[in-house]
Wavefront OBJ file of the C-alpha trace (Angstrom):
o trace
v 0.000 0.000 0.000
v 1.181 3.506 -0.715
v 1.758 6.030 2.042
v -1.350 7.959 0.941
v -3.512 4.825 1.033
v -2.196 4.002 4.491
v -2.938 7.520 5.760
v -6.473 7.301 4.343
v -7.014 3.933 6.051
v -5.804 5.293 9.396
v -8.033 8.361 9.042
v -11.090 6.115 8.502
v -10.475 4.227 11.750
v -9.258 6.972 14.054
v -10.426 10.466 14.823
v -7.278 12.534 14.433
v -6.325 16.153 14.731
v -3.049 17.777 13.846
v -2.631 21.177 15.444
v -0.243 23.445 13.550
v -0.192 27.234 13.552
v 0.054 29.474 10.477
v 3.815 29.695 10.962
v 4.167 25.916 10.701
v 4.795 25.473 14.403
v 2.514 23.786 16.883
v 1.217 26.655 18.968
v -2.464 25.886 19.467
v -2.272 22.838 21.729
v -4.189 24.692 24.443
v -7.131 25.064 22.040
v -7.436 21.322 21.441
v -10.709 19.863 22.754
v -9.120 17.195 24.964
v -12.438 15.552 25.810
v -12.886 14.471 22.177
v -9.911 12.087 22.320
v -9.057 8.931 24.244
v -5.329 9.126 23.543
v -3.118 12.013 22.602
v 0.186 11.607 20.762
v 2.653 14.493 20.941
v 5.864 14.979 19.001
v 7.874 18.147 19.347
v 10.161 19.864 21.778
v 10.676 18.304 25.190
v 9.155 21.392 26.843
v 6.005 21.165 24.714
v 5.673 17.438 25.375
v 6.049 17.948 29.127
v 3.463 20.748 29.130
v 1.032 18.572 27.176
v 1.425 15.749 29.700
v 1.059 18.027 32.721
v -1.863 20.012 31.270
v -3.860 16.872 30.446
v -3.496 14.765 33.622
v -6.689 12.790 32.979
v -5.677 11.713 29.468
v -3.287 9.075 28.209
v -0.629 11.155 26.457
v 2.112 9.458 24.455
v 5.275 11.383 23.637
v 7.886 10.711 20.986
v 11.224 11.584 22.561
v 13.903 13.038 20.323
v 17.119 12.169 22.116
v 20.531 11.875 20.493
v 21.034 8.212 19.559
v 24.667 7.446 18.828
v 24.823 3.650 18.871
v 21.188 2.588 18.379
v 21.522 -0.417 20.722
v 21.511 1.206 24.189
v 25.213 0.660 24.847
v 26.453 4.257 24.771
v 23.755 5.622 27.120
v 23.488 8.760 24.953
v 19.709 8.480 24.737
v 19.076 7.410 28.343
v 16.052 9.047 29.991
v 14.841 8.740 33.544
v 11.322 7.342 33.867
v 9.151 6.182 36.752
v 10.312 2.667 35.820
v 14.008 3.542 35.950
v 16.403 4.489 33.188
v 15.155 3.699 29.672
v 16.900 4.069 26.334
v 15.050 5.933 23.607
v 16.766 3.851 20.918
v 15.708 0.460 22.305
v 12.765 1.146 24.649
v 11.170 3.962 22.650
v 11.082 6.409 21.072
v 7.410 6.565 22.119
v 6.638 6.526 25.843
v 3.605 7.241 27.981
v 4.085 10.802 29.131
v 3.136 10.047 32.728
v 6.021 7.563 32.822
v 8.474 10.301 31.841
v 7.054 13.273 33.781
v 5.221 13.203 37.104
v 1.658 14.437 36.651
l 1 2 3 4 5 6 7 8 9 10 11 12 13 14 15 16 17 18 19 20 21 22 23 24 25 26 27 28 29 30 31 32 33 34 35 36 37 38 39 40 41 42 43 44 45 46 47 48 49 50 51 52 53 54 55 56 57 58 59 60 61 62 63 64 65 66 67 68 69 70 71 72 73 74 75 76 77 78 79 80 81 82 83 84 85 86 87 88 89 90 91 92 93 94 95 96 97 98 99 100 101 102 103 104 105
C-alpha cells in the first residue's frame, strides 16, 4: 500500500487532529478539545511534550522523545532518559513513551 492509502485507512479508523499554527509550528495545543480524544500523541520539543502531559493529567498522552542516539543499541547511554520505571533508552525502549512515565503528573 502507498503512504497515501495508508494515511487514508488510518483516518477512517481513528479520529485525528493535527494542530499546527500558520507559521508551521505547533502553537495551538491549548485550544485542542481534549475531551474528544481517548489518547493524545505528541511529538515536538521536550518542553512542549512535558506541558502537554502536565496540562492533560486525565488523558493518556504518548510522547515521541527526540534524544541523540549514537549507537542505536543502548550501549552508549546517549539516549538514556529517567522514567518512573528507571532508566530507559530511547533507541531500544522507545522512542514513544507514555508521558506520565516520563514526567510526574
